[in-house]
C-alpha positions in Angstrom: 13.0 9.8 30.4 10.5 10.2 27.6 13.2 11.7 25.5 15.4 8.6 25.9 12.5 6.4 25.1 11.7 8.3 22.0 15.3 8.0 20.9 15.1 4.3 21.4 12.0 4.1 19.2 13.6 6.3 16.4 16.8 4.3 16.7 15.0 1.0 16.2 13.2 2.4 13.2 16.5 3.6 11.8 18.1 0.3 12.4 15.2 -1.5 10.7 15.5 0.8 7.7 19.2 0.0 7.4 18.6 -3.8 7.6 15.7 -3.5 5.1 12.8 -5.7 4.2 11.7 -8.0 7.1 14.4 -6.5 9.3 12.2 -3.5 10.3 10.1 -6.0 12.2 13.1 -7.5 13.9 14.3 -4.0 15.0 10.8 -3.2 16.3 10.9 -6.3 18.5 14.3 -5.2 19.8 12.9 -1.7 20.6 10.0 -3.3 22.6 12.6 -5.4 24.5 14.6 -2.3 25.5 11.5 -0.3 26.4 9.9 -3.0 28.5 12.7 -5.0 30.2 15.2 -2.3 30.0 13.2 0.8 31.0 10.1 -0.8 32.6 7.4 0.3 30.3 4.2 -1.7 29.9 4.1 -3.6 26.6 1.7 -2.2 24.1 -1.0 -4.1 22.2 0.0 -6.6 19.6 -1.9 -6.0 16.3 -3.1 -9.6 16.1 -6.2 -9.0 14.0 -4.2 -6.9 11.4 -1.7 -9.7 11.1 -4.4 -12.4 10.8 -6.1 -10.4 8.0 -2.9 -10.0 6.1 -2.2 -13.7 6.4 -5.7 -14.7 5.2 -5.8 -12.3 2.2 -2.2 -13.2 1.1 -3.1 -16.9 1.3 -5.9 -16.4 -1.2 -3.8 -14.2 -3.4 -1.0 -16.8 -3.4 -3.4 -19.5 -4.3 -4.7 -17.4 -7.2 -1.1 -16.7 -8.3 -0.3 -20.5 -8.3 -3.4 -21.1 -10.4 -2.2 -18.6 -13.0 -4.6 -15.8 -12.0 -1.9 -13.2 -11.7 -0.6 -14.0 -15.2 -4.2 -13.7 -16.5 -4.5 -10.2 -14.9 -1.1 -9.2 -16.4 -2.2 -10.3 -19.8 -5.3 -8.1 -19.5 -3.1 -5.2 -18.4 -0.7 -5.7 -21.3 -3.6 -5.8 -23.8 -4.9 -2.5 -22.5 -1.5 -0.7 -22.5 -0.7 -1.9 -26.0 -4.0 -0.9 -27.4 -3.6 2.7 -26.2 0.2 3.2 -25.9 0.2 7.0 -26.2 -1.8 7.3 -23.0 0.5 5.0 -21.0 1.4 7.6 -18.4 -2.3 7.6 -17.4 -3.2 4.0 -18.1 -0.2 2.6 -16.1 -1.3 4.0 -12.8 -4.9 3.0 -13.6 -3.7 -0.6 -14.0 -1.6 -0.7 -10.9 -4.2 1.1 -8.8 -6.9 -1.3 -9.8 -4.7 -4.4 -9.2 -3.8 -3.1 -5.7 -7.4 -2.1 -5.0 -8.4 -5.6 -6.0 -5.7 -7.6 -4.3 -5.0 -5.5 -1.2 -1.2 -5.5 -1.8 1.0 -3.2 -3.8 3.3 -6.0 -4.7 1.0 -6.9 -7.6 2.8 -4.0 -9.5 5.9 -6.2 -9.9 4.2 -8.1 -12.7 3.1 -5.1 -14.7 6.2 -2.9 -14.5 8.1 -4.8 -17.3 5.1 -4.3 -19.6 4.9 -0.6 -18.8 8.6 -0.1 -19.5 8.5 -1.9 -22.8 5.4 -0.2 -24.1 6.9 3.2 -23.2 10.1 2.4 -25.0 8.3 1.2 -28.1 6.5 4.6 -28.3 9.6 6.7 -27.6 8.1 7.8 -24.3 10.3 8.4 -21.3 9.7 5.2 -19.2 10.3 7.1 -16.0 7.0 8.9 -16.5 4.6 6.0 -16.4 6.8 3.9 -14.2 7.1 6.5 -11.5 3.4 7.2 -11.1 2.5 3.5 -11.5 4.6 2.7 -8.5 3.1 5.6 -6.5 -0.5 4.5 -7.5 0.2 0.9 -6.3 1.1 2.3 -2.9 -1.6 4.9 -2.5 -4.3 2.4 -3.6 -3.7 0.5 -0.4 -5.6 3.2 1.5 -8.6 2.5 -0.7 -8.6 -1.3 -0.9 -11.6 -3.0 0.8 -9.4 -5.8 2.0 -6.1 -4.1 2.9 -5.0 -4.4 6.5 -4.6 -0.6 6.8 -8.2 0.1 5.7 -9.7 -2.7 7.8 -7.9 -1.6 11.0 -8.6 2.1 10.4 -12.3 1.5 9.8 -12.4 -0.5 13.0 -11.2 2.4 15.2 -13.3 4.9 13.3 -16.7 3.1 13.7 -17.1 4.1 17.4 -16.7 7.7 16.1 -19.5 7.4 13.6 -17.5 6.6 10.4 -18.3 3.1 9.2 -16.4 0.9 6.7 -18.5 1.9 3.7 -18.2 5.6 4.3 -14.4 5.3 4.6 -14.3 3.6 1.2 -16.7 6.1 -0.3 -14.2 8.9 0.6 -10.9 7.1 0.0 -11.6 5.4 -3.3 -12.6 8.6 -5.3 -10.0 10.8 -3.6 -7.0 8.5 -4.1 -7.9 7.6 -7.7 -8.4 11.2 -8.7 -5.2 12.1 -7.0 -3.3 9.4 -8.9 -4.6 10.9 -12.2 -3.4 14.4 -11.0 0.0 12.8 -10.2 0.0 11.3 -13.7 -0.5 14.8 -15.2 2.6 16.0 -13.4 4.7 12.9 -14.2 3.8 13.3 -17.9 5.9 16.5 -18.2 8.8 15.6 -15.9 12.2 14.9 -17.3 13.7 15.4 -20.8 12.0 13.7 -23.7 13.6 10.3 -24.2 15.5 11.2 -27.4 17.1 14.1 -25.6 18.3 12.2 -22.5 22.1 11.9 -22.6 22.0 8.7 -20.4 19.6 7.1 -22.8 21.7 8.1 -25.9 24.8 6.7 -24.3 23.1 3.4 -23.4 21.6 3.2 -26.9 25.0 3.8 -28.5 26.5 1.1 -26.3 23.8 -1.4 -27.3 22.4 -1.7 -23.8 18.8 -0.8 -24.8 16.7 -3.6 -26.3 13.1 -4.0 -27.2 11.8 -7.3 -26.1 8.5 -7.0 -27.9 5.2 -8.5 -26.8 5.7 -11.4 -24.5 3.5 -14.4 -24.8 1.9 -15.3 -21.5 0.4 -18.8 -21.4 -2.9 -18.7 -19.5 -3.5 -21.9 -17.5 -6.9 -23.6 -17.5 -7.8 -22.5 -14.0 -6.5 -18.9 -14.2 -9.8 -17.3 -15.0 -11.6 -19.4 -12.5 -9.3 -18.4 -9.7 -9.7 -14.7 -10.5 -13.5 -15.2 -10.5 -13.4 -16.9 -7.1 -11.2 -14.2 -5.6 -13.5 -11.5 -7.0 -16.5 -13.2 -5.5 -14.8 -13.3 -2.2 -14.1 -9.6 -2.3 -17.7 -9.0 -3.2 -18.8 -11.1 -0.3 -16.7 -9.1 2.1 -18.2 -5.8 0.9 -21.8 -7.1 0.8 -21.5 -8.6 4.3 -19.9 -5.3 5.6 -22.9 -3.5 4.0 -25.4 -5.9 5.5 -24.1 -5.5 9.1 -23.6 -1.7 8.8 -25.6 0.3 11.3 -26.8 2.5 8.4 -28.1 -0.4 6.4 -29.1 -2.7 9.3 -30.0 -5.8 7.3 -28.3 -8.0 10.0 -28.9 -6.0 13.2 -27.0 -8.4 15.6 -24.3 -10.1 13.5 -22.9 -13.3 14.9 -19.8 -12.8 12.8 -17.9 -9.5 13.1 -16.5 -7.9 9.9 -12.8 -8.6 10.6 -13.5 -12.3 11.2 -15.7 -12.4 8.1 -12.8 -11.1 6.0 -10.6 -13.9 7.3 -13.3 -16.6 6.7 -14.1 -15.4 3.2 -10.5 -15.2 2.2 -9.6 -18.6 3.6 -12.6 -20.1 1.9 -11.6 -18.5 -1.4 -8.1 -20.0 -1.0 -9.7 -23.4 -0.4 -12.1 -23.0 -3.3 -9.3 -22.0 -5.7 -7.1 -24.9 -4.5 -9.9 -27.4 -5.0 -11.5 -25.9 -8.1 -8.2 -25.4 -9.9 -6.6 -28.7 -8.6 -3.6 -27.1 -7.0 -1.0 -28.6 -4.8 -1.6 -26.8 -1.5 2.0 -27.4 -0.4 3.2 -25.2 -3.3 1.2 -22.1 -2.2 3.8 -21.0 0.5 6.4 -20.9 -2.3 4.6 -18.1 -4.2 6.3 -14.7 -4.2 3.1 -13.0 -2.9 2.9 -15.4 0.0 6.5 -14.7 1.0 6.1 -10.9 0.8 2.9 -11.1 2.7 4.4 -13.1 5.6 7.3 -10.6 5.6 4.7 -7.8 6.0 3.2 -9.6 9.0 6.5 -9.6 10.8 7.1 -5.9 9.9 3.6 -5.0 11.2 4.1 -7.1 14.4 7.4 -5.4 15.3 6.9 -1.8 14.3 3.2 -1.5 15.4 4.0 -3.1 18.7 6.9 -0.8 19.2 4.8 2.3 18.4 1.9 1.2 20.6 4.2 0.5 23.5 5.6 4.1 23.4 2.3 5.8 22.8 0.2 3.9 25.3 2.6 4.6 28.1 2.7 8.4 27.3 -0.8 9.1 25.9 -1.4 11.9 28.4 1.9 13.7 27.6 1.2 13.3 23.9 -2.3 14.7 24.3 -1.0 17.8 26.2 1.8 18.4 23.7 0.2 17.6 20.4 -3.6 17.9 21.0 -3.8 21.7 20.7 -1.3 21.9 17.9 -3.2 19.4 15.7 -6.5 21.1 16.6 -5.1 24.4 15.3 -3.1 22.9 12.4 -5.0 19.8 11.4 -2.9 19.3 8.3 0.1 18.5 10.4 -1.4 15.0 10.9 -0.9 14.3 7.2 2.7 15.5 7.5 3.4 13.3 10.5 1.9 10.2 8.7 4.0 11.1 5.6 7.3 11.1 7.4 6.4 8.1 9.6 5.5 5.9 6.7 8.7 6.7 4.7 10.5 5.1 7.7 8.1 2.3 8.6 7.7 1.1 5.0 4.2 -0.1 5.6 0.8 1.5 5.4 -0.6 -1.0 7.9 2.2 -0.5 10.4 2.0 3.3 10.2 -1.8 3.3 10.6 -1.6 0.9 13.5 1.2 2.9 15.2 -0.2 6.5 14.8 -3.9 6.6 14.0 -5.2 5.4 17.4 -3.0 8.0 19.1 -4.2 10.8 16.8 -7.8 10.0 17.5 -7.1 9.6 21.2 -5.7 13.2 21.4 -8.8 14.6 19.8 -8.2 14.7 16.1 -11.6 14.8 14.4 -12.6 11.9 12.1 -12.7 14.1 9.0 -9.0 15.1 9.5 -8.0 11.5 10.2 -9.8 10.2 7.1 -8.6 12.9 4.8 -5.0 12.4 6.0 -5.1 8.6 5.6 -3.5 8.6 2.2 -0.4 10.1 3.7 0.6 6.7 5.2 1.6 5.8 1.6 4.9 7.7 1.4 6.9 4.5 0.8 8.3 6.0 -2.4 10.4 8.8 -0.6 13.4 6.7 0.2 14.6 4.9 -3.0 14.8 1.5 -1.3 11.3 0.1 -1.6 11.1 -3.1 -3.6 8.6 -1.9 -6.3 10.6 1.3 -6.7 13.9 -0.6 -7.1 12.2 -3.0 -9.5 11.1 -0.1 -11.7 14.6 1.2 -11.8 16.0 -2.2 -12.8 13.5 -2.8 -15.5 14.1 0.4 -17.3 17.2 -0.2 -19.4 17.0 3.3 -21.0 18.3 4.8 -17.7 15.5 7.3 -17.5 14.3 5.8 -14.2 17.4 6.4 -12.3 18.3 7.5 -8.7 20.6 10.5 -8.4 23.5 11.0 -6.0 21.3 12.8 -3.5 18.8 10.6 -1.6 15.6 12.2 -2.9 16.4 13.1 -6.5 14.6 10.3 -8.2 11.6 10.4 -10.5 9.1 9.0 -8.0 9.4 11.8 -5.5 7.5 14.7 -7.2 4.6 12.6 -8.6 4.3 10.9 -5.2 4.2 14.1 -3.2 1.7 15.7 -5.6 -0.5 12.6 -5.5 -0.6 12.4 -1.7 -1.2 16.2 -1.3 -4.0 16.0 -3.8 -5.5 13.0 -2.1 -5.5 14.7 1.3 -7.1 17.8 -0.2 -9.7 15.8 -2.0 -10.3 13.8 1.1 -11.2 16.9 3.0 -13.5 18.0 0.2 -15.3 14.7 -0.2 -15.3 13.9 3.5 -16.8 17.2 4.2 -19.8 16.2 2.2 -20.2 12.7 3.6 -19.3 13.2 7.3 
């Protein structure tokens, strides 16, 4: 029977991948329906706190976007990239990594990808190089962001095992950032030079390649103010988490738990931006970041619920089958997370679906933390929104998807980045845990 149930889970995930976008959440709900009402399993736990955190953070980000804060950040990124254009393959992932770290969502990369493509073209650099690693960095940085749903949930299940929120960040931030730079080194030598690329030459001869030049971005009056408020909210989250940490102990018996504090600080930031920048609150749900964030909530709801329903009903069987294997070959956890995330299309959903099971079957905290970056393999299948956006924005044709599924410029830099992050996670985690 367990084989049939597993086939239903995999079938739902496959169906969701075929539907795309929010559809993976729909398919997850269908899978839960079949497992429970059809086969009699007990429903798993709904990831309510993860969904509420996503909603709170995205609301604050959408308010900042409406106030012009995202345009202001893009203008800063463009200034940096144009000031040092020859180093764009290294600066592009730096920009997307920091924006994701700051905002808790990789969708911030959408706004910088056109700038990266244009600056690369102006310098005669193959745009696929900076674009590929920039997209990968925007995905991997989720596992280091203090306010991402994946990090918040993962730290919550690690705390009973002696790994607190700050320790998790202290391992994940340096390991993922250094790994992105290693990925940039690899991306910088991949592919033919632009002037030797036959696809580019054909497009150039046909007049299909154009330089748009520097775009003028009008910065609204409240843009800087909105960014400052959002930064203060993130600082408040980190400081409060530090104050209630057992290792610091400034607040020994906190009335407000950390997850609730994140929601409160983010909703307060959204309110402060709305009032301080005189925004129309009714327009916030129309922002692109708000729509993508709410879509992520549905995806997490369906897929994580599906995964927990299967795992919670078969935890003993999973322990007996996988426990000894993972104890002997701990790196297999990273491989499992890698393949799961390429189908689930969400770091938060993958973390919620698999990490509790991994810890329950006896995977040690060091292995779990070091393998965490592997939930970011969203670049493998060439259907993720930021990946497709990078392909569309590169009119030189260098960022193209081949006839085979995996022969695209994001694959090698992405695999190298995740492998390096896992290795560095073991090294840094071994010192801190």
